[in-house]
One Martini backbone bead per residue (centre of mass of N, CA, C, O) as a GRO file, in nm:
protein
  260
    1MET     BB    1   6.219   1.831   2.074
    2ASP     BB    2   6.463   2.027   2.153
    3THR     BB    3   6.442   2.363   2.242
    4THR     BB    4   6.771   2.404   2.174
    5ALA     BB    5   6.743   2.384   1.897
    6PRO     BB    6   6.801   2.492   1.601
    7ILE     BB    7   6.780   2.754   1.352
    8GLY     BB    8   6.724   2.770   1.016
    9VAL     BB    9   6.893   3.000   0.786
   10PHE     BB   10   6.823   3.119   0.443
   11ASP     BB   11   7.002   3.224   0.143
   12SER     BB   12   7.145   3.325  -0.157
   13GLY     BB   13   7.322   3.489   0.068
   14LEU     BB   14   7.347   3.780   0.274
   15GLY     BB   15   7.060   3.906   0.332
   16GLY     BB   16   6.959   3.716   0.573
   17ILE     BB   17   7.117   3.858   0.799
   18SER     BB   18   6.890   4.060   0.860
   19VAL     BB   19   6.718   3.839   1.000
   20VAL     BB   20   6.917   3.751   1.216
   21ARG     BB   21   6.918   4.025   1.362
   22GLN     BB   22   6.620   4.010   1.442
   23LEU     BB   23   6.635   3.741   1.596
   24ARG     BB   24   6.837   3.832   1.810
   25LYS     BB   25   6.652   4.056   1.922
   26ASP     BB   26   6.372   3.877   1.974
   27LEU     BB   27   6.552   3.583   2.006
   28PRO     BB   28   6.825   3.546   2.209
   29GLY     BB   29   6.807   3.221   2.288
   30GLU     BB   30   6.867   3.136   2.005
   31ARG     BB   31   6.983   2.912   1.774
   32VAL     BB   32   7.179   2.980   1.470
   33LEU     BB   33   7.171   2.874   1.133
   34TYR     BB   34   7.363   3.007   0.864
   35PHE     BB   35   7.292   3.003   0.500
   36GLY     BB   36   7.484   3.100   0.227
   37ASP     BB   37   7.442   3.097  -0.143
   38SER     BB   38   7.686   3.243  -0.309
   39ALA     BB   39   7.765   3.030  -0.532
   40ASN     BB   40   7.438   3.084  -0.650
   41ALA     BB   41   7.442   3.370  -0.695
   42PRO     BB   42   7.155   3.474  -0.801
   43TYR     BB   43   6.814   3.389  -0.772
   44GLY     BB   44   6.645   3.619  -0.931
   45THR     BB   45   6.761   3.492  -1.234
   46LYS     BB   46   6.630   3.226  -1.199
   47THR     BB   47   6.465   2.947  -1.196
   48PRO     BB   48   6.236   2.784  -1.010
   49GLU     BB   49   6.375   2.507  -1.034
   50GLN     BB   50   6.649   2.588  -0.933
   51VAL     BB   51   6.562   2.700  -0.655
   52ARG     BB   52   6.442   2.447  -0.546
   53LYS     BB   53   6.691   2.265  -0.552
   54LEU     BB   54   6.858   2.443  -0.361
   55SER     BB   55   6.656   2.446  -0.118
   56PHE     BB   56   6.655   2.140  -0.062
   57ALA     BB   57   6.959   2.111  -0.003
   58ILE     BB   58   6.956   2.296   0.249
   59VAL     BB   59   6.735   2.158   0.419
   60ASP     BB   60   6.867   1.885   0.440
   61ARG     BB   61   7.104   1.987   0.600
   62PHE     BB   62   6.947   2.092   0.843
   63VAL     BB   63   6.816   1.830   0.928
   64ARG     BB   64   7.088   1.686   0.988
   65GLN     BB   65   7.141   1.925   1.215
   66GLY     BB   66   6.861   1.946   1.393
   67VAL     BB   67   6.637   2.134   1.330
   68LYS     BB   68   6.319   2.298   1.432
   69ALA     BB   69   6.354   2.521   1.202
   70VAL     BB   70   6.275   2.721   0.906
   71VAL     BB   71   6.411   3.011   0.737
   72ILE     BB   72   6.323   3.192   0.454
   73ALA     BB   73   6.551   3.464   0.379
   74CYS     BB   74   6.379   3.463   0.085
   75ASN     BB   75   6.159   3.565  -0.148
   76THR     BB   76   6.239   3.383  -0.386
   77ALA     BB   77   6.239   3.105  -0.245
   78THR     BB   78   5.957   3.122  -0.146
   79SER     BB   79   5.812   3.137  -0.416
   80ALA     BB   80   5.941   2.858  -0.531
   81SER     BB   81   5.935   2.644  -0.240
   82VAL     BB   82   5.747   2.643   0.017
   83ASN     BB   83   5.526   2.432  -0.047
   84GLU     BB   84   5.717   2.190  -0.097
   85LEU     BB   85   5.859   2.192   0.177
   86ARG     BB   86   5.604   2.156   0.358
   87ALA     BB   87   5.531   1.876   0.216
   88THR     BB   88   5.814   1.729   0.322
   89TYR     BB   89   5.827   1.860   0.604
   90ASP     BB   90   5.776   1.847   0.982
   91ILE     BB   91   5.875   2.132   0.998
   92PRO     BB   92   5.893   2.452   1.026
   93ILE     BB   93   5.819   2.678   0.742
   94ILE     BB   94   5.944   3.005   0.698
   95GLY     BB   95   5.842   3.264   0.513
   96MET     BB   96   5.844   3.520   0.256
   97GLU     BB   97   5.707   3.850   0.187
   98PRO     BB   98   5.611   4.123   0.075
   99ALA     BB   99   5.493   4.414   0.270
  100LEU     BB  100   5.212   4.512   0.135
  101LYS     BB  101   4.998   4.525   0.357
  102VAL     BB  102   5.136   4.726   0.536
  103ALA     BB  103   5.140   4.956   0.325
  104CYS     BB  104   4.828   4.970   0.277
  105ASP     BB  105   4.731   4.999   0.580
  106ARG     BB  106   4.841   5.290   0.636
  107GLY     BB  107   4.583   5.441   0.495
  108HIS     BB  108   4.309   5.376   0.627
  109GLY     BB  109   4.145   5.360   0.327
  110HIS     BB  110   4.357   5.494   0.160
  111ARG     BB  111   4.517   5.548  -0.108
  112GLN     BB  112   4.813   5.386  -0.225
  113ARG     BB  113   5.158   5.446  -0.317
  114VAL     BB  114   5.354   5.159  -0.427
  115ILE     BB  115   5.682   5.026  -0.404
  116VAL     BB  116   5.825   4.721  -0.524
  117ALA     BB  117   6.126   4.595  -0.418
  118ALA     BB  118   6.295   4.338  -0.617
  119THR     BB  119   6.321   4.056  -0.772
  120PRO     BB  120   6.242   3.931  -1.065
  121LEU     BB  121   6.117   3.657  -0.959
  122THR     BB  122   5.930   3.763  -0.743
  123LEU     BB  123   5.759   3.953  -0.944
  124ARG     BB  124   5.678   3.690  -1.152
  125GLU     BB  125   5.542   3.530  -0.953
  126HIS     BB  126   5.247   3.399  -0.838
  127LYS     BB  127   5.261   3.487  -0.541
  128PHE     BB  128   5.273   3.790  -0.599
  129ALA     BB  129   5.024   3.815  -0.783
  130ALA     BB  130   4.826   3.730  -0.555
  131LEU     BB  131   4.898   3.965  -0.366
  132MET     BB  132   4.835   4.200  -0.561
  133ASP     BB  133   4.534   4.129  -0.612
  134ARG     BB  134   4.437   4.225  -0.319
  135PHE     BB  135   4.525   4.559  -0.380
  136LYS     BB  136   4.503   4.696  -0.674
  137ALA     BB  137   4.209   4.824  -0.665
  138ASP     BB  138   4.297   5.031  -0.401
  139HIS     BB  139   4.589   5.049  -0.525
  140THR     BB  140   4.913   5.170  -0.616
  141ILE     BB  141   5.137   4.941  -0.790
  142TYR     BB  142   5.488   4.903  -0.808
  143ARG     BB  143   5.735   4.725  -1.000
  144GLU     BB  144   6.089   4.684  -0.891
  145PRO     BB  145   6.361   4.571  -1.025
  146CYS     BB  146   6.693   4.504  -0.824
  147PRO     BB  147   6.963   4.326  -0.888
  148GLN     BB  148   7.215   4.515  -0.811
  149LEU     BB  149   7.170   4.517  -0.498
  150VAL     BB  150   7.273   4.233  -0.455
  151GLU     BB  151   7.561   4.256  -0.579
  152ILE     BB  152   7.672   4.478  -0.385
  153VAL     BB  153   7.667   4.307  -0.129
  154GLU     BB  154   7.825   4.053  -0.231
  155SER     BB  155   8.088   4.254  -0.307
  156GLY     BB  156   8.131   4.473  -0.066
  157ARG     BB  157   7.979   4.780  -0.168
  158LEU     BB  158   7.790   4.925   0.052
  159ASP     BB  159   7.999   5.188   0.105
  160ASP     BB  160   7.940   5.293  -0.186
  161HIS     BB  161   7.773   5.571  -0.225
  162ASP     BB  162   7.785   5.638  -0.528
  163LEU     BB  163   7.692   5.363  -0.635
  164VAL     BB  164   7.425   5.338  -0.484
  165MET     BB  165   7.285   5.605  -0.572
  166ARG     BB  166   7.308   5.551  -0.875
  167THR     BB  167   7.142   5.297  -0.871
  168LEU     BB  168   6.879   5.408  -0.743
  169HIS     BB  169   6.833   5.625  -0.965
  170GLY     BB  170   6.802   5.421  -1.193
  171TYR     BB  171   6.530   5.297  -1.069
  172PHE     BB  172   6.361   5.581  -0.936
  173ASP     BB  173   6.351   5.837  -1.137
  174CYS     BB  174   6.070   5.752  -1.282
  175TYR     BB  175   5.950   5.865  -1.022
  176ASP     BB  176   5.721   6.034  -0.814
  177LEU     BB  177   5.829   6.045  -0.495
  178ALA     BB  178   5.633   6.260  -0.367
  179ALA     BB  179   5.379   6.046  -0.431
  180ILE     BB  180   5.494   5.838  -0.235
  181ASP     BB  181   5.424   5.639   0.045
  182SER     BB  182   5.592   5.361  -0.027
  183VAL     BB  183   5.865   5.122   0.031
  184VAL     BB  184   5.925   4.790  -0.051
  185LEU     BB  185   6.147   4.547   0.087
  186GLY     BB  186   6.152   4.243  -0.115
  187CYS     BB  187   6.456   4.206  -0.003
  188THR     BB  188   6.692   4.127   0.231
  189HIS     BB  189   6.923   4.301   0.111
  190PHE     BB  190   6.770   4.585   0.120
  191VAL     BB  191   6.791   4.648   0.427
  192PHE     BB  192   7.085   4.770   0.405
  193TYR     BB  193   6.949   5.040   0.250
  194ARG     BB  194   6.782   5.229   0.430
  195GLY     BB  195   6.958   5.488   0.443
  196TYR     BB  196   6.950   5.534   0.136
  197PHE     BB  197   6.647   5.560   0.105
  198ARG     BB  198   6.615   5.800   0.290
  199GLU     BB  199   6.779   5.986   0.106
  200LEU     BB  200   6.592   5.951  -0.156
  201LEU     BB  201   6.339   6.003   0.016
  202PRO     BB  202   6.088   6.134   0.141
  203GLU     BB  203   5.966   6.167   0.456
  204THR     BB  204   5.670   6.062   0.376
  205ALA     BB  205   5.816   5.797   0.314
  206ALA     BB  206   5.802   5.468   0.361
  207ILE     BB  207   6.001   5.192   0.503
  208ILE     BB  208   5.948   4.844   0.417
  209ASP     BB  209   5.971   4.536   0.597
  210GLY     BB  210   5.956   4.164   0.685
  211ASN     BB  211   6.128   4.081   0.937
  212ALA     BB  212   5.956   4.119   1.197
  213GLY     BB  213   5.716   3.946   1.101
  214THR     BB  214   5.868   3.684   1.063
  215VAL     BB  215   5.971   3.650   1.360
  216HIS     BB  216   5.692   3.660   1.486
  217HIS     BB  217   5.584   3.408   1.347
  218LEU     BB  218   5.795   3.216   1.459
  219LYS     BB  219   5.729   3.257   1.756
  220GLU     BB  220   5.433   3.155   1.738
  221VAL     BB  221   5.497   2.869   1.633
  222LEU     BB  222   5.688   2.780   1.866
  223ALA     BB  223   5.487   2.831   2.097
  224GLU     BB  224   5.265   2.633   2.003
  225ARG     BB  225   5.498   2.389   2.015
  226ARG     BB  226   5.691   2.424   2.251
  227MET     BB  227   6.000   2.547   2.109
  228LEU     BB  228   6.112   2.748   2.283
  229ALA     BB  229   6.355   2.883   2.429
  230PRO     BB  230   6.476   2.939   2.708
  231ALA     BB  231   6.534   3.228   2.885
  232THR     BB  232   6.831   3.112   2.975
  233ALA     BB  233   6.936   3.093   2.707
  234ALA     BB  234   7.216   3.072   2.487
  235GLY     BB  235   7.273   3.230   2.223
  236SER     BB  236   7.348   3.182   1.864
  237VAL     BB  237   7.581   3.211   1.571
  238LYS     BB  238   7.616   3.037   1.258
  239LEU     BB  239   7.825   3.076   0.982
  240MET     BB  240   7.746   2.995   0.636
  241ASN     BB  241   7.897   2.893   0.312
  242SER     BB  242   7.929   2.788  -0.029
  243SER     BB  243   8.166   2.962  -0.043
  244PRO     BB  244   8.533   2.959  -0.035
  245ASP     BB  245   8.543   3.258   0.020
  246PRO     BB  246   8.668   3.422   0.293
  247ARG     BB  247   8.544   3.711   0.249
  248LEU     BB  248   8.244   3.621   0.305
  249MET     BB  249   8.280   3.574   0.608
  250ASP     BB  250   8.366   3.858   0.678
  251LEU     BB  251   8.108   3.992   0.563
  252SER     BB  252   7.908   3.847   0.740
  253ARG     BB  253   8.010   3.958   1.011
  254GLU     BB  254   7.975   4.257   0.938
  255LEU     BB  255   7.661   4.246   0.886
  256LEU     BB  256   7.584   4.143   1.168
  257MET     BB  257   7.726   4.416   1.311
  258ARG     BB  258   7.580   4.624   1.170
  259ARG     BB  259   7.476   4.943   1.150
  260GLN     BB  260   7.139   5.101   1.076
   0.00000   0.00000   0.00000
């Protein structure tokens, strides 16, 4: 396959644009096709079967477009479908999972108190349960489903400071935040809230997401297969969405260029 073939990136909506931002930063020569499935958002409240069906339809589309790899820029879709997708397609399928290991490793052997903020489906799926089982004996891990944070991004209300802070307080005021070592942003939508989380949390608490690790893994996989774009290649991003609402494309472009 041509090394300048595009990389397909998809999410249940607009959150995966945060991954595209990281990809542009770390792999600027790559061509990216981004598909946001806003017409079917949110995935986090659907059944695993529904999410798998939607994921397969999107990857089928990418394959027809000649992508050399797919990044599932959605923790929920990864939990529900990554194994089945990898068994079906012969191109690399890169998934995501909450960066719980990164959060726990920060303690260098000392017990960590970690909140994992994610969608309801991500937190109740077997994939996350297996991840949590690796660390829960040595660390205190809290699961916090935050579905409204997805809806705020999708509705273009990310700049409504009062709404966002009221929503965050509704989810997190039940914790002694002064005793929390880190919050893991286990949904790509939540990366856009990093500044708000910094306002909410004490300076001692880390805010961790999996975007950089995901793109690093993609780079390693492409390099191993000799599929990285040449250093001289001109990268690009094409944004697509399943919703016919033109405001979503405007919002997609705004999020792509947004300063964090």
